[in-house]
C-alpha positions as CSV (number, residue, x, y, z in Angstrom):
1,R,-4.9,0.5,-16.3
2,I,-8.5,-0.5,-16.8
3,P,-10.0,-2.8,-14.1
4,T,-12.8,-5.3,-14.7
5,R,-14.8,-7.7,-12.6
6,H,-14.2,-11.0,-14.3
7,V,-13.5,-11.3,-18.0
8,Y,-12.2,-8.8,-20.6
9,H,-14.6,-9.1,-23.5
10,D,-14.4,-7.2,-26.8
11,F,-16.6,-4.5,-25.3
12,N,-14.1,-3.7,-22.6
13,I,-11.2,-3.5,-25.1
14,C,-13.3,-1.3,-27.5
15,K,-14.1,1.0,-24.5
16,A,-10.4,1.2,-23.6
17,N,-9.4,2.0,-27.2
18,S,-12.1,4.7,-27.4
19,V,-10.6,6.4,-24.3
20,L,-7.1,6.0,-25.6
21,E,-8.1,7.5,-29.0
22,K,-9.4,10.6,-27.2
23,F,-6.2,10.8,-25.2
24,S,-4.2,10.5,-28.4
25,Q,-6.1,13.4,-30.0
26,W,-5.8,15.5,-26.8
27,S,-2.0,14.9,-26.6
28,E,-1.6,15.8,-30.2
29,V,-3.6,19.0,-29.9
30,N,-1.5,19.9,-26.8
31,R,1.7,19.0,-28.6
32,L,2.6,16.2,-26.1
33,N,4.5,13.2,-27.4
34,V,3.4,9.8,-25.9
35,N,5.8,7.0,-26.6
36,A,3.4,4.0,-27.2
37,T,6.3,1.5,-27.3
38,K,7.1,2.3,-23.7
39,S,3.5,2.2,-22.6
40,K,2.2,-1.0,-21.0
41,A,-1.3,-2.3,-20.2
42,I,-2.3,-4.5,-17.3
43,L,-5.6,-6.3,-17.1
44,F,-6.3,-6.6,-13.3
45,R,-8.2,-9.8,-12.4
46,A,-8.7,-12.3,-9.7
47,T,-6.3,-15.3,-9.7
48,N,-9.1,-17.8,-10.5
49,K,-10.8,-15.7,-13.3
50,P,-9.6,-16.2,-16.9
51,I,-9.4,-13.3,-19.3
52,V,-10.4,-13.2,-23.0
53,V,-8.6,-10.7,-25.2
54,N,-9.5,-10.8,-28.9
55,H,-8.4,-7.3,-29.9
56,A,-5.3,-5.3,-29.3
57,I,-5.2,-2.3,-27.1
58,Q,-4.0,0.6,-29.2
59,L,-2.8,4.2,-28.8
60,G,-3.1,5.8,-32.1
61,T,-1.7,3.4,-34.7
62,S,0.6,1.6,-32.1
63,E,-0.3,-1.5,-30.2
64,I,0.2,-1.3,-26.4
65,E,1.9,-4.4,-24.9
66,L,-0.1,-6.4,-22.4
67,V,2.1,-7.4,-19.4
68,N,1.5,-9.3,-16.1
69,K,3.4,-6.8,-14.0
70,H,5.0,-3.4,-14.5
71,K,7.0,-1.0,-12.3
72,T,5.9,2.6,-12.3
73,L,7.1,5.3,-9.9
74,G,9.1,2.7,-8.0
75,V,6.1,0.3,-7.3
76,F,5.4,-3.0,-9.0
77,F,1.8,-3.5,-10.0
78,S,0.7,-7.0,-11.0
79,E,-2.4,-8.3,-12.6
80,H,-3.6,-10.0,-9.4
81,L,-2.7,-7.1,-7.1
82,T,-1.1,-9.4,-4.5
83,W,1.9,-7.0,-4.3
84,E,4.2,-10.0,-4.2
85,S,6.5,-8.6,-6.9
86,R,6.7,-5.3,-4.9
87,V,7.5,-7.1,-1.6
88,N,10.1,-9.4,-3.2
89,Y,11.8,-6.4,-4.7
90,L,11.7,-4.6,-1.4
91,V,13.0,-7.6,0.5
92,G,16.0,-7.7,-1.8
93,K,16.8,-4.0,-1.1
94,L,16.3,-4.4,2.6
95,S,18.4,-7.5,2.8
96,R,21.4,-5.6,1.5
97,I,20.9,-2.9,4.1
98,V,20.7,-5.5,6.9
99,G,24.0,-6.9,5.6
100,I,25.6,-3.5,5.7
101,V,24.6,-3.0,9.3
102,A,25.6,-6.6,10.2
103,R,29.2,-6.0,9.0
104,C,29.6,-2.9,11.1
105,R,27.5,-4.0,14.1
106,S,30.6,-4.3,16.3
107,V,32.2,-1.0,15.1
108,L,29.4,1.6,15.2
109,P,27.5,2.7,18.3
110,P,23.7,1.9,18.5
111,N,22.7,5.5,17.8
112,I,24.6,5.6,14.5
113,K,23.2,2.2,13.5
114,L,19.7,3.5,14.3
115,Q,20.3,6.5,12.1
116,I,21.3,4.1,9.3
117,Y,18.1,2.2,9.9
118,H,15.9,5.2,9.5
119,A,17.8,6.6,6.5
120,L,18.1,3.4,4.5
121,F,15.7,0.8,5.9
122,Q,12.7,2.7,7.1
123,S,12.6,5.1,4.1
124,H,12.0,2.1,1.8
125,L,9.1,0.9,4.0
126,N,7.6,4.4,4.0
127,Y,7.6,4.8,0.2
128,C,4.1,4.3,-1.1
129,H,3.3,2.3,2.0
130,L,-0.5,2.9,1.8
131,V,-0.5,1.4,-1.7
132,W,1.2,-2.0,-1.1
133,A,1.0,-2.6,2.7
134,T,-2.4,-4.4,2.4
135,T,-0.5,-7.3,1.0
136,T,-0.7,-10.8,2.5
137,K,0.5,-11.6,6.1
138,T,3.1,-13.9,4.6
139,N,4.7,-11.0,2.6
140,L,4.6,-8.8,5.7
141,Q,6.2,-11.5,7.8
142,N,9.1,-11.7,5.3
143,I,9.7,-7.9,5.9
144,L,9.2,-8.3,9.7
145,L,12.0,-10.9,9.9
146,L,14.4,-8.4,8.4
147,Q,13.2,-5.8,10.8
148,K,13.9,-8.2,13.7
149,K,17.4,-8.9,12.3
150,I,18.4,-5.3,12.0
151,A,17.0,-4.5,15.4
152,R,19.2,-7.1,17.0
153,Y,22.2,-5.8,15.1
154,I,21.5,-2.2,16.3
155,A,21.3,-3.4,19.9
156,G,24.3,-5.8,19.5
157,V,22.5,-8.7,21.0
158,S,22.2,-12.4,20.2
159,Y,20.0,-13.6,17.3
160,T,17.9,-15.5,19.9
161,D,16.9,-12.4,21.9
162,H,13.3,-11.2,21.7
163,T,12.8,-8.2,19.6
164,E,9.7,-6.7,21.1
165,P,11.7,-4.9,23.9
166,L,14.1,-3.7,21.2
167,F,11.3,-2.3,19.0
168,T,10.0,-0.4,22.1
169,K,13.5,0.9,23.1
170,F,14.4,2.2,19.6
171,R,10.8,3.3,18.7
172,I,10.7,1.0,15.7
173,L,7.1,0.4,14.5
174,P,6.6,-3.2,13.2
175,V,5.7,-3.3,9.6
176,A,2.3,-5.0,10.4
177,S,1.3,-1.9,12.4
178,M,2.6,0.7,9.9
179,Y,-0.5,0.7,7.6
180,E,-2.8,1.7,10.5
181,Y,-0.4,4.4,11.7
182,R,0.2,5.9,8.3
183,L,-3.5,5.8,7.3
184,L,-4.4,7.5,10.6
185,C,-1.7,10.2,10.0
186,A,-3.0,10.7,6.5
187,I,-6.5,11.3,7.9
188,R,-5.3,13.4,10.8
189,F,-2.5,15.6,9.4
190,S,-3.1,15.9,5.7
191,S,-4.5,18.9,4.0
192,Q,-8.3,19.3,3.9
193,A,-8.3,18.7,0.2
194,F,-6.6,15.3,0.6
195,V,-8.8,14.3,3.5
196,D,-11.9,15.2,1.3
197,F,-10.4,13.0,-1.4
198,L,-10.0,10.1,1.1
199,H,-13.6,10.5,2.1
200,I,-14.7,10.4,-1.5
201,I,-12.6,7.5,-2.6
202,S,-13.5,5.4,0.5
203,G,-17.2,6.2,0.1
204,L,-17.4,7.1,3.8
205,K,-21.0,7.2,5.0
206,I,-22.5,7.8,8.4
207,N,-24.6,4.9,9.7
208,E,-28.1,6.2,9.8
209,S,-29.7,3.0,11.1
210,S,-33.0,3.5,12.9
211,V,-32.3,0.6,15.3
212,N,-30.3,1.9,18.3
213,T,-28.1,-0.9,19.6
214,R,-25.2,-1.0,22.0
215,R,-22.6,-1.7,19.3
216,T,-23.9,0.5,16.5
217,E,-21.0,1.6,14.4
218,T,-20.7,5.3,13.4
219,Y,-19.6,4.6,9.8
220,V,-21.0,2.0,7.5
221,V,-18.6,-0.8,6.8
222,P,-19.3,-2.5,3.4
223,Q,-19.7,-6.3,3.4
224,S,-16.6,-7.9,1.9
225,R,-16.0,-11.5,0.7
226,T,-12.7,-11.1,-1.2
227,N,-9.2,-10.0,-0.5
228,Y,-9.6,-7.2,-3.0
229,N,-12.3,-5.6,-0.9
230,F,-10.3,-6.1,2.3
231,Q,-7.4,-4.3,0.8
232,S,-9.5,-1.3,-0.3
233,L,-9.8,2.1,1.4
234,H,-13.6,1.6,1.0
235,Y,-13.3,-1.1,3.7
236,N,-10.3,0.0,5.7
237,V,-11.1,3.7,6.4
238,P,-14.5,3.1,8.1
239,C,-13.2,0.1,10.0
240,L,-10.3,2.1,11.4
241,L,-12.4,5.1,12.3
242,N,-15.0,2.9,14.0
243,K,-12.3,1.1,16.0
244,Y,-11.2,4.4,17.6
245,I,-14.7,5.7,18.1
246,I,-15.7,2.5,19.9
247,N,-12.7,2.9,22.2
248,N,-13.7,6.6,22.9
249,I,-10.6,7.9,21.2
250,N,-10.8,11.2,19.3
251,I,-8.1,10.9,16.6
252,Y,-8.3,14.6,15.9
253,T,-6.8,15.4,19.3
254,L,-3.9,13.0,18.9
255,N,-0.3,13.9,17.8
256,K,1.9,11.5,15.9
257,K,3.5,10.2,19.1
258,D,0.1,9.3,20.5
259,I,-1.0,7.6,17.3
260,R,2.2,5.5,17.3
261,L,1.5,4.3,20.9
262,Y,-2.0,3.2,19.9
263,C,-0.7,1.4,16.8
264,V,2.0,-0.6,18.5
């Protein structure tokens, strides 16, 4: 997958083909067989930016098909990176699980239904969460509605009951708060190699401003105008760390239970 700013010109395609040619030679030398007919290419772009493709993308002598979206390792990637395809797929999966719990809501006790929630529902939310959870609020709201439904079924209450007390009672983290929780856990509990990788990929920099103000942030937050930047680790990591530093919270002294309380 080869990203670009606005338009794919011939130069970009030639550059992609050059990289793929080297990859083809490397795989041949190492006796690795790459099936070009199963390989797909996505040209990532903004929704309002047209693309121009005059030449085919090739791996060896085979042409690689250009697609608008593709599923890899269980996650749908689309050309606009809105994650709508991923969320729609996820909503379909979660709806079936909600239906299962609904049918047995009057038979099973709450603790068993809660185990079903964590085993079947929460596990789907956790999978690659840091990849797709920066999607739109509308998409997250669709998932939250299913979370509310299943919380009511677990508690055995009416569909008009408020779910905030139920989330607290069953320690269910709303999907809108999960990204912050999982990103903090990744920074706090991952191996040093992965933490170093996060620092590199996010371009984390200490703010070395010579002007000392009351609200000076510890880490530099890049200026962002587009949703692409707001979704990136380049923006989210320094924002998150600054938020906790401003509130005098040292995340490196917190356990997962403490982080969950701050994220609710």
